[in-house]
N, C-alpha and C positions, 0 to 999 in steps of 0.2 A: 504494500499500499505505499510505503514511503517513496518507492522509486516511480509510481505511476505519476504523479506530477511532473518529476524531475523528465521523465521521457517525452513529454510534450512541451519542453522548453526550449525548441529549436531556435525560438526567438524570444528567449527570456531576457537576452542582453539587451534588449531595446532600452532598459531604464540606464543605461549608459550613454546614451545618444544624447547629443545636444539640441537645441532648437534649430530645425530645417535640415537635420541630418537623418538619413535612412540607413538601413542595415542590409546588406547583400546576403540573401538567404538561400538563392539557388542559382547555379549556371548549368545551362544544358548546350550539347551541341547536337545539330541535326544534320547528318552528311550522309553522302552516297557511302556504300560499303568500301569502295576503293581507297577512302581516306583513313587513315590512321587517326582515331580519335584521341587515343591516349597521349600521342605527340602533339596534338593541339592543346589538350587539357594542360600538358606541361609548360604551354605559353601564355597561359592565363596571367595578364597583368596584376589583377587582385583576385583574391580566393575567398571563398566562404571559410568561416570558422569551423575547425575541426571539433568533432564531438566524440564522446565515448558511447559505447552501444547504440551506435546511429543507424538509422534505416531512413530510405527515402520513400516518402509518401506524398504522390503527385508531385507538386514543385517546392515541398518543404523537406529539409533535412531533419527528422527527429531525432533526439537523443540528448546526453546530457553535455551542456556547454563547459565541460570541465577546464578546458584551456582558457576561456574566456574569465571564468570565475577565478581562477588560479592568478591571472595577470592582474585583475583589478584588486584582489586581495594583498597582493604583491605591493601594488600602486599605492594603496591606502596607508602603507607602512613605510614607503620608500622615501628617504631623504639624501636628495643627492649631495648635500653639502657635508653629511656626515662621511659619507665616503671619501670626497675631496680631503677632510682633514685628517682622515686615516691614512690616506696616501701621503701627505706632507710627512705626516709623523714617522711612517715607516722608512721614508727616504732619509730624513734627518737622521735617525736612528741607525741606519745602515751607511749612511756616509761618515758619521763619527767612528762607528767600528773600524771601517776599512782604512780612514787615515791615521788611525792609532796601529794598524797592523802593518808589519813590514814583511811578513812570510808571503810571498808570490802564491803558493798554494792556496793558503787561507783566504787570501785577498780574492782569488778568482772565486772560491766558493761561495765567499758573502756576496760578491756581484751576481752570481748566479740565483741564490735566494733573494735577493733584494729585487733582481728584473722579475722572479716568479711571482712575488708579492704585488710588486707594481701593475703587473699584467692582470691580476685578479682585481685589484681595485679599480683599472682602466676599464675593465669589462663591465663592473657596477655601475661606474660612473656613465659608461656610454649606452648601455643595454639594460640598466636596471636591476635590483636584486634577483635572487635565485628565483623566487615565484614568476616574476616578470619574465624571466628568460624561459623557464620551463612553459608559460602560458603564452598567449597572444592576445593584442587588443582586438576591440570588436571592429568588424570587417565593414567600415562606413562605405557606403556607395559613393564611388566618384566616377562621373559621367566621363572624365578626360581619360581616366583608366579604362573604360570600356572601349573609347576608340583606339588607345594602345593596344588593346587585344585584338581589336578589328585589323590593325596594322600588322600586327605579328603574324596573323592568320593568314593575309593575303600575300605576306612575302613567304611564308611557309610554303603555300599551296604553289606561287610562282617557282620557288625551288624545286618543286617537286615536277615541274612540267607543265603546270594548269596556268599557262599566261593570260587568259581569260576569265579568272575566277571572279566570283562575287560573293562578298560576305555580308549579311543584313542581320539585324538584330530586333528582336522584340523586348521591350522592358514593360515588365508588368509590376504595378504598385498596389499594395494592399496593408493598410494600417502600419506604415513606415517601413515596411518591409518590401524588398525589392528581388524580383526574379528575373532573369535574363536568359534568352534562348538566342544562340547563334545560328543561322541558317546558311548551311555551304552549298554554293553552286560550283563546281568545278569548271564547267565547259570541257571540251575535248582537249585530251592532253596531246603535247606536242612529241613528234617522234622523229628519231636521228634517222635521216634518210640517206646519208652519204659521211664518211669521215675521211678526212683529208690530213696529211702529215705536211706540215711547214717547218722542215729541218734543213738549213744549210750545210750542217757538218754530215758529210755522206757517210761516217764510220757511225756515228749515232744513229742515223737514219736506218741503216742496214740492222743494228741491234734492235731498234723499236719493231722493223718488220719481222725480225726472226722471232720475236717474242710476242707477236700479236694476239697469238690465241689466248694469253693471260689477260689480255686488256680489258678493264673495269667497265669501259664504254664500247657497245658494239652497233652495229647499224641494225635498226629494228626496234632497240630499245625505246623506251619512254626517258625523255631527258630529265635527270635528276643531278643537281649539283652536288650532293653527296658522293655519286659516283665519279664525278669529275676531281673531287679531292682526293678521292681513294687512287685514281689513275694518276694524278700527280704525286701522290705518295710512293707507288708502284715503280713508276719512271724513275724517281728519284733514287729508290734503293736499288733498282735492277743495275742503273749505270754506275752507282758505286761500288756495285759488286764485279764490274766489268773494267775497274781501275780508273774511273773518273774521281779522283779524290776531291777536288775542290767543286764537283758539280753541286747546284743547290736548287731548291725548288722554284726560286726567284727566275730562272731562266724557262720556266715552262709556263704556259699561257694557252686558253682555250678562246678560240674566236667562233661565235655563232651567227648565223645568218638565216632568218626565216623569210627574208624577202624574196630569193631567188626561187623558192619553191611553193606550192599550194598544198591545201588539204592538211594543214598542221604539221607539216613535215620541215626539217629543219638540217642545214648542212653544219657539220661541226668540224673544225680545223684544230689539229694540236699543232701548236707553235712553239719550236725550241729556238731561243735566240743564242748568239755566241758572246763569249767575255768580249768585253769593248776592246781591254788590252791586247790580249794574245790573238783574237779573232778565230780562235777554234778551241774546242774541248780538249784538253789533253789527258791523255792514259798515263798514269803513272806505275812505272816499274821500279819494285823495291830494289835499291844497290846493296843494301846489307841492313842486319839485324843483329841489333846490340841488346842484350840480356842482363842487366843487373839484379843479382839475387837479393842483396842486402841494403837498398836504396835507403839512405835516411841513417845509417850505420856508420859512426867515426871512430878509425883508429888512429892514435896520433903516431907519426913517424911510419906510418906504412901506407903502402900503395896497394890498390886491388891487384889481383893475379886476373890474367885473362886465358881462356881456353877455347878453342873452336870445336863444335860436334855439331854434325850434320849441316855445316855452312852458317851456324849461328855462333857469335862471340859472346861468351859468357864471361862475366866480370863479378869478381867476389874477393873478398877478405879471407874466408876461409871456405873450402871446399867440402861444403856440407850435405850438399844435394846430388842425388845420381841424375847426371845429364841425359841419360838415355831416357828416363821416366818424365823428364820436364820436356825432351823433344817430342815425345808422345802426345803432349797437351798443346803443342804448339801447330798453327795452321798457316804461320806468315814466314816466308822464306824469300832468301834473295833471290832475283829472277824472275818471281811472280809478278803478275799486276797488282795493285792494290786492291784488297777485298775487303769491303765492309764486313760481312758476316763472317768471313774467317777471323777477322779482328776480333770482334765480340765472341766468337765461340772460344778463340784462344783464352781471353780474359775470363771467361765463364769457365772453361775446363781448369786453369791454372787456380781459381778460386775454389774449386771443388774439390783440391788436395787438401783442404784445410791445414795448409802449411804457412799461410800469407796473411798479414793484415790487410794489404792491399795489393791490386794488380792494376796497373796502369800502362796503356801502350800509346805512346806519342810520336806522331811522325814529323821529321825534322825535312823541311824543304830548302834549307839555306844552302848556298853555294852551288845550285844546280844539280844537288844530290836529293834521292829521297831514300831517307835512313828510317827505320822502324826501331824505336827505343822502348825496351820494356823493361818496366821497372816492378820489383816487388819487395815488401819488407818483411823479414819472418816474424811469425808469431812466437809466444813464449814456448819453450820446449816442454815444459812442465804446466800443467794445468789443474787445479782443485776447485771443485766446487761443492756447496752442501746446500741442502734443501729440507725444510721444514715444514708441514703444512697439515691441511685436514682430508684425509682420504675420504671420498666419495664416490662408490662404483656401483654395484647393485644392492648394497646393504646400507647400514647407519653409518653416519659419519665418526670418522676414529682419527687419530695422529698418525703421522709417519714421517721418516727422516731418511733422506737420500744422499748419499755420498759418492761423487764421482771423480776418478782420476784418469788424466791423458797425458802420455808421453808420446810427443811428435817426433817424426823420423828417427825411429827407434834403430833402425839398422842403416841409417844415412840413404835409405832408397825410398824416402817420403812415405814410410809405413807408420801407422799411428796404432799404440797400444792403449786400450780403454779398460777400465777398472769400475765397475758400479756396484756398489751396496745398497740395499732397500731394507727398511725394517719398519711394518705398519701393523695397525691394530684397527679392526673394523667390526661393527656391530652386524651380526648375521642372525637371521631366523634359526631356530633349532631345525635341526632335521626330522626330529621325531617329536616336536612340540610346536604345536602350531602358533601358540602364543609367545613362548620366551624367545628373547633374545639374547645371545651370548657373543662374547669377545673372541673373535678369531685372529690369531697373531700369524701373520707371513714374514718370512723372512727368505732373502734371495741375494744371491752375488752372480756376477757374470765378468767373465774376462773374455775381450774379443781383440785380435789382431787383424788390422784392415790393410790391405795391400792395395795401391792405385793402379793395379791391372790385374788380368786372369792368370791366376796360377794354374796354369796349363801349358803343356809342351806344344809351342807354336814358333813360327819364325819371328823374326824381329819385325819384319815389313807387315805381318799381321798383326802384331801388338800395336804398331804405329798407326794401322789403317781403324784399329778398335778404340783408338786413344779419344776420337771426338764422341765416343758413346759413354764417355765417363765410367770406363769400367772399374769394378773393385771387387776383391776375393775378401771376404769375412770367413776367419777361424775363431769360433766362439766355443767356450767352456762355461757352463752355468750350473748353479745349484739351487734349488728353491725347497722351502720348507712351509707347510700349513699346520697349525695347530689348531684344532675345534675342539669343544667338547665331547663331539662322538669319535672323533679319529684324529690321527696324526699320519701326514701324508708328504713324502720327500721325492725329489726327482732330480738326477744329475743327466746332464744333457750335452753332448757334442754335437758341433754341427759345421759344416761347409757350405757358404752362401755365396752365389755369384751373383753381381747385380749391374744394370747398365741402363742406359736410357736412349732412345732413338731421338726425340725431340724432348724439349723442355716438360712438355705436357705428359710423357709416356714413357714409364718406368717397369722395366722387367726385373723379374728375380729367379732364380733357380737353386734350390738348395739341394744340392746334389747328394748330400749327406746329412741325416738328422738321426741320432739315435738319443734314446733316453732310456734309464733305468729308473724304474719306481718302485718304491716301497711303501707300504701303508700298515698302520697299526690300529686295529678298532679298538675303541677304550671303554665301551659301555656295552652291556649285552642286551640292551634294547635295541640298539643300532645294528646289533649282528643278527638280531630277530627280524627287524625290519627289512633288512636286506635278503634275508633267505625268503621271507614272505613275498616280496617283489619279483624275486627270481622264478617264485612257484607259478607267477603268472604267465611266465614265458618268454616276455620280449622285453623286459628292463635291463637284465644281465649287469646289474649295477655290483652285484656281490663279486663279479670278476675283475671289475676295475679296482678292487681293493686287494687282490693278489699280488705278490711281486711279480714285476713285468717288465719285460724287453720289447720297447717300440722303436721300430725303426722306418723311416720314409724319406721318400722325394717329392719335393713341392717345386711347383712353377706357377708364379703370378705375374700377372699384368695389371697395371695401375695407369689410368687415364684421367688426368685431371686437368681441367681448364677454369682456373680460379676459383674453384670451389674451396673455402675455409680460409681464403687469402683477402677476399671483398665480400661486401655485402651489398654493395651499390649497382652491380651490374649482373646478367644471369650468369650461371655458373653451372657445370656438371662434373661430376666424380664417377667413374667406373671402374670397378674392380673385379677381376675373375681370378680365382686360383682352383688348380688342380693338385690332388695330392693322392700318391699311392703308397700304402704301408705294407712292410714285410716283403717288398718286391725282392730285395736280396737274398730273401731265406728262399727263394725258388731257385737258387744256384749253389746253395750251401745245405747242409744237413740240419735241420732244425733241432736235431738232438743236443747240438751243441750247447743251444739256449735252456732246453728243457732239463738236460742233467744238473745245472745248477739251480733248480728249484724256480726258474722263471717261466712265465707264459707269454707266448708271442701273439701277435695281431697281424691278419691281412686284410686290408681294407682299400677301398676308393672313396675318396671325398671331393666334392666338388662344391664352390661357392660363388656366387655371382650377386654384387651388390652395386645399385645404381641408383644415386642422390642427384636431385637437380634444385637448383635455386631460380626462380623468376623473380624479377623485381617489377612490383605492379606501379608503384610511385615511390618518391621520395620518403614515405612513411612506412609502407607495407610492402612485404615479400612473401611469395608462398613457395613452401620448400616440401618436397616429397621424396620417398625413398622405397624402392622395391628391393628386399634382400631374399634369395633363395638360397637353399643348400641340399646337398644329397650326400649321404655316407653309407655305403654299402660294405657289410664285414663279409669275408668267405673263408673258407679253409675250415679247420677242425674246432677252432674257438667259436666262430660265429658272433664275435663280439667286439665292439669298439671299445678302444681305450676311452676311460671317463673324459678326458680334455678333448675328445673328437667327436662327442654327442653334439647335438643341436640343443638348444634351448630357446624359449619364447616367453616373454614377460619380463618387467622389470622396466628402469628409468631410460632405458635405450632401446627398448622394443615395443611390445604393447602394453603402456603404462597402466593400463586399469587393472592388471594382474601383478600379483607379487613377483621378485625375481625368481625366473626359472620354474613358475609353477602353472603355467598355461599349457595345456594337453593333456594326454596324447589324443588327438581326434575329438570324439565325443565321450570319452572315458570320464566318469565321475571323479572328482578331485580324490575322494577318500576311497580307502581299500575297503573297508568292511561296513562303513555308513556312509551316509551322504553329507551328514550334519555334525556337528560338534556340539557339546553341551547346552551351549548357547543358542544354538540354532543355525549358525552362521556356518557355510560350507568349508569342509576341512581342506585346505590347502599345505597340508605340512610336508608332502614329499616333492622333491625336485622332479621335474618330466623329463628327462633325456629322450630325444628322438633321432631318426635317422633321416628325416625329411623336414625341411624348414621351408615356410612361404608366410613372409610378413610383409606388410606394406603399411605406410605412415603418409599423412598430408597434414601439413601445419601451416595456418595463416600466423605470420608474426608482424607485429605494428608498433611501431614506437609510439610510447605513451608521453613521457616528459623526462627531461635529464637523462640520467643513466638508466632507468628504467622502461624495459618492453614489455609488451603482453603478448599472448599467443593462445590460439584454440586450434585442437587438433583431434584428428580421427585415425586411430590404429587398427588395423587388422591382423591376424596371424595365428598360426598354431604349428605344432609339430606332430608327425606321424610316425610310425614303423613301417616297415617293408612286409613284416610277416604278423599275422594275427597270433594275438596272444592264446593261450589254451584257456585260461577262465580270464574273463573281464566282462564287466558291464558297459554299454556301451561298444564303440567302434575306434581303435588305435589304428588299423592298418590303413595306408593312403588309397584312394579310390578316386581316380581321374574324373568317374561321372559325378561324384557325391561330395568331393573335397570342400567346395565352395560352401556347404551346409554347416560345415566343421570349423568355419572361421571364427576365432572369438573376436568381437569387435567392441572397442572400447572408444569413448571421447572424453573430454576434459579441456582445462585452461591451466594456463600457468603465468608465470612472472620470470622475467630475465632481467639479473641486475649486472649491468656491463661496467665493470670497474677498470677496462681497459687492458691490465695486465690479467684478468681473469673475467669469466663470465659464471656467475652463480645463478643456477636455475632451480626453481621450484615449481612442480607440476601437481596437479589435482587429476588423476585418471578415473573414470567412471564408466563402469560396465554397462554396454549397451546389448550385447547379444553373447550369452554363454552356452556355447554347444555343449557344455558337459551337465546341463539342465535335462529335464524331459522335454522331448519335440515340442508340447504346447507350451511350454513355460520358458523358453530361451531369453525372450524380448524381457529384459531386465532394468531397461533404462528407467522405469517407474518406480523401481523397488530401490533405488540408489537412497543412501542415507548416511549423513556425515558424522553423526555420533549414534552409539548404541541407546537401547538395546536394538538388537537386530532381528529381532523374531517375536511373534505373538505366541506365548506358550498356552495350549489348552489343556494340557495334561503331561504327566510324567513322561519327557522325552519324546512329546509330540509338539508339533509346531505348525502354524498356519503364517502364510504371508512371510516368508523368510525374506528378508532385507539384504541387499547388496552393500556392504561399506564401502565409500571411496578409498582410493589408494594414494598416499602423498609420497611423491618423489622428489628428492633432492639430488642435484647432481651439478658437475662443473662444465662448462661448454654446453654447446648445442646439442640435443639427442641425436641428430645426424647433421 
């Protein structure tokens, strides 16, 4: 009842209007389907006020005008002079401290702190206090801004090839509230009828014609200014890859003539002028390459040594690096034309070695020569780092401590040695008790040796060719230990992994060898009983996962990432595929070598495919979605998977309406013997390992104010088995014809606190469709309840109207 009046306050801000002022409450665009309306909306000179829980009803945006109220709340308390006085006091205080300090390092630190505080007060003086910056003033209708929007629309449509477009407006006023509708008439588009090259330099002309198929402008296309900009960029980069070091975009121009043709056809000429002084465009050939490995290092009384390797002159005070490895990461050589792509690839691949503070390639054209100077400065050979924080994965928060040690260039072949240690405590739900939470302690250490090449017998020429792919070989030895109230589990792992990248967006990895020795100790009789009981059902196999085990595998993975996780203001995509084969090596040796030592082994095939996408709707809202699938098939005498190779559904990074690892299998009820616990809620005490995984999520993210963002989401998913259990209620086996009926569906909402250095996430998951219930009782959205009791008791252990408690998730970072 409290929210009801607020929902209809789409125009409540009128109380902030002055005499003769009106509020802009609605803007609409009526345009043909071939016009990008979102692009036009981004051109509004004036915008309506944003609202929380907003919906559009006819010509009014109904919702809570939180941002307007927030702005005027801050305005009522805003005193500009107070911030001016605070700024002056801060300046005086720091100026006094700086004048009394003679230590250069402390002076610089004080200068930095002073500037940081001054920037803060400048922001308050110019933009208001924090509430004013989080909010926004009322959108007062301004006819001049309306005409400005019309001009922007007209220019945009002209740039899109609609030279004779027409934009009209309809302004409606009701009780000091203004609605504006923009009607777009594009007219017929202008089409490129002919393409002409106006290039006096014959060499440049021949290069253009040889690469004409890659042109961004083609005969028959609609005229678009963005395509002309893209073509200018393409020509500039292409010629710089052909040796034209001093070429620039200013030499490229486009001439358009629509007078010589009819029926909205135009002739387009690409004109490239010559430099005024030289009269032609010069192709630069590299005369020599000079590589200084320790730029910025000074040694009194000493001069740098020089050594030539593969026609490159290396200069250094100390011979610290393998010139063979350095040369594999260089693609700039004497006698070759200047090439911009090779230059940047050389910088990037040298930086990938994790050996240098900076990498710079500077070309010297003085004296009629063209010399490539490469400067690098070494990083510290030893590096320590410590990290203390709060561990939030699939359970309850707990502290952790990480320590990392790195030694660079350990064998003087640009190899790096890394040693990592971690200890953490996390609250986890008891395996055998649905309500209790216990501390789980995890300890791990890992030692890795990373080589900047493939450790594989191959010729030097082949290693050189692979240099542009950032090849690495990682040899790792690790140990992990988990201590829970029910069991202890340790794993020792040895692996050999090759990694490389085709482009900056595509990475490959091949774990040619991964061997693990796993031991477990069951600490309670009740947990051992539950494992045997689960095993009797025929398809859980968890009891075997707690036997001493030997696990060997080979894994190949491909990751394609276009801006995902690096930016949130443009569309991005992430795709990862991974294939793993376990126990393959045992096909070529006698498995009794393993079994004689009291170890069981596993043979399996495992595949995972994960797709994530981020679509930017506008500067406030983004839509993110994900599809994650997996298959894991065991074969051989064991017919089981290692525990770590099962798939699970549910949790803060999966289907958030279910507790971690508790969704599934299929339509099997969550409890073993009964469907409900003593308080009437369904029993989710057991983890649900599956062999087939299918889950999907869609999430709308929206900026609220300051560092706080909001989200609403829908998740769906489940896990299944390949084989049907001997005894079970429901169905755990995957069926292509009915699996969609067994998808658990949840929805919910959440907040994201963006502190720049980390994103803290809080989500509320609500079950909508529970496949574990009886077929006629699976829609459970109307049964949600935030607080107990969760059932109405009508008799001893008899319940009606069992409610579904919401699930609260806390996490670091986005769920996907």
